[in-house]
N, C-alpha and C positions, 0 to 999 in steps of 0.2 A: 802639315796636319792631314791625317787620313780621314776620308769621308766615305759614305756609302753611295752618294749620288754625285753626278758631275757638278762641278762648281758653276755658279751662274755667270752670266755675262760673257764677253769675249775671252778666248784663251790665247795665250802667247808663251813663248819660252826665250830664255836668254841666248840660246844658240842661233836663233833666227829673229833678230829684233825687227826686221822689216815685214814680218809676216804675223798675222793673227787670224783666228777663226771665229766668226760671229754667228750666234743662233739666229733663227728666223721665227717669227710669230706663226702660230697655227693658221691664222688668216692668210698669211703669205704662202703657206703650204697649199691651201685651197686654190688660191689665185694662180700659182705656178701649175697646178695640176690641170687646170682648165685652159692653160696657155695664155693667160691675160697678164702680160708683163707689166702694163701700166698700173693695173690693180695691185699686183704684187709689190711694186715699188711703193705705192701709197700705203701699204701695210708693213713697210720695212723701217727699221730704226734710222734716224738721221745720222747715226754714227757710221753707217756703211755706205760705200759708193752705190751708184745705180746698178741694179741687177742687170746682167747681160742676157741677150737672147739665147745663149748657150743653155741656160737653165730651163728653157721651155722646148728644147728639142724633143722629139718623140721618145727617145730613151729616157731622158730626164723626167718628162711628164709621167711615164710609167713608174718611175721611182717615187715621185711625189705621191702617186696613187697608192703604191704599196705602203708607204709610210703612213698615209691617212688611214688605210685599213688597219694598220697596227694600232693606231691611237684610238680608234673607235672602240668604245667600251672600257677603256683603261683610265678614264678620268684624267688624262693628261700626263700621268706619271712617266710615260715613254718619251714625251717631247724633249727633255734635256739630253737624252741619248742620241737623238736622231740628227739628220743632216744639217750642216752648217756651211756657211760660204767662207771660202779662203780669200782673205784680203791681203794684198801686197802693197806696201808704201814705199816707194823708191826712196833711198836715202837722199836727202836734200843737201845741197852745198851749203857751206858756212853763210854765203851770201843770201841764198834763198831762205835759210832759217832766220837770218837777221831781218829780212824784209817781212817774213810772216809774223815775226814777233812784234815788230813795230806796227804792222797793220792790226794785229790783235789788240795791242795796247790802245790804239786809236779807237777801236770798237768795244773796249772794255771787256775783251774775252780773257778768261782766266787761263793760266798756264795748263790746267787739266783739260780744258776745252780745246786748247791749241793742239794738244797731243792727239785728240780724236778727230781733228778736222784738217787732215792733210789733203790738199787739193788734187794731188797726183795719184791718190789711192785708186786701186782698181781690183775688182773681183776676178780671180784667176781660176776659180774652180769651186768644187764642193767636196765636203768630207763629212763622215759621220759614222757612229756606231750603228749596227744593224738593229740594235735594241739593247735592253738591259742584259746583265750577265745571265748566263745559264746557270743551272744548279751547281756546277763545279766551278763557277766564277770566270767562265770564257766569255769574252766579248769580241765580235768581229768588226773590223773597220773596213770601210769601203770609200773610195775616192775617185774623182775624175777632174782633170784640169781642162779648161776650154782649149780648143785646137790651137788658137794663136799663141797660147802661153805654155805649151808643152815643151819638155826638155830644157827648162830653164830653172829647175831646182825648186819650183813651188810645191809640188807634191811631197818632195823630200822634207821640206820645211814643215808642212802641215802634218805629215806622218809623225815627225819628231814631237810636235806639240801634243799629239794624241797619246804617244808613248808616255810623255811626262804627266798628262792628266790621268792616264790609266795607273801609273805608279802611285798616285796620290789617292786612290780610292780603295778602301779596304774590301769592297765587294768584288773587286776585279783581281783575278789571279793570273789569267792567261789572256794575252792580246793576240788575236788571230786575223790573218788576211789571206784571202784565196786569189790566186793569180793564174790566168791562162798560161799554159806552158810556152806558148809562142810570144808572150808579152814580156820581152826582155827589159823594157823600160820600167814596167811596174815591178819586176823582180828586183831591179837595182834599188828602187825606192824602198821596198820593204826590208831588203838586206841591209841597206844603209842605216835603218833604224834598230837593227839588231835582231830582227826576226830570222828564223832558220827553218828550212823545209822539214816537215815531219811526216809527209805522206801525199797521196793523191786521191781525189775523190771525183765522182761524177755528180754535178749539180743538176737538178731536174729542169732548170731553165738555162743555166749558163754553160752546161756541158762539162768537159774535163777540166779540172783545176788542180794546181799544186797548192797545198795547204802549208802556210807558214805560221809559226807561233813564237811568242816571246813570253817567258816567265817574268812577270813584272813584280814578283815578290822578292826577287834577289837570292833565291836558292833553288836547288835542283828539283826539289819535291813538288813545287807548285803550291806549297802551303805557307801562307803568310803568317 
């Protein structure tokens, strides 16, 4: 079903069942922007793992600041479009799943709760749209994985989740990502999700970037 706004809750896709992307509360944005990781964790959902220190690096704090500036005066309608955390839950063995199930039964935890309480889950990065669609239906996506989790397929999984979400929104026509020409790893990520280079631009803050786009409407005109 097509919608004009991003769906609520965590997002996932069938292609990468070990990954999902979770939203953060506005109060967590504020805590991350000031570099208070304990406060940010206290304002995070119990369904996600502990937030890593990676999220309060200088560069990430600058991102939270920009996102908060976007939200100011927009009464919160931008929040569903913005940064989410990438959660990876390593597939458990049959024996581990059986032990978790028995433990959950002993504690009267439902099967739905069990799915959301994987003890080995870890946050491996962040991803988000830069904001709502432009007048022509273009949304830009940006992401970063934490240093210790790079080159392990996590960004590729998160990018595919965002492609699937974009395809389900009638307000989105084009998905865009901008990649520094020397960033071969990021280029592989966006190309794996079907985005193709359409040009090059000079960003006022990030410098020279190659622009990649994907028509999520399923036709060449970009008109859904």
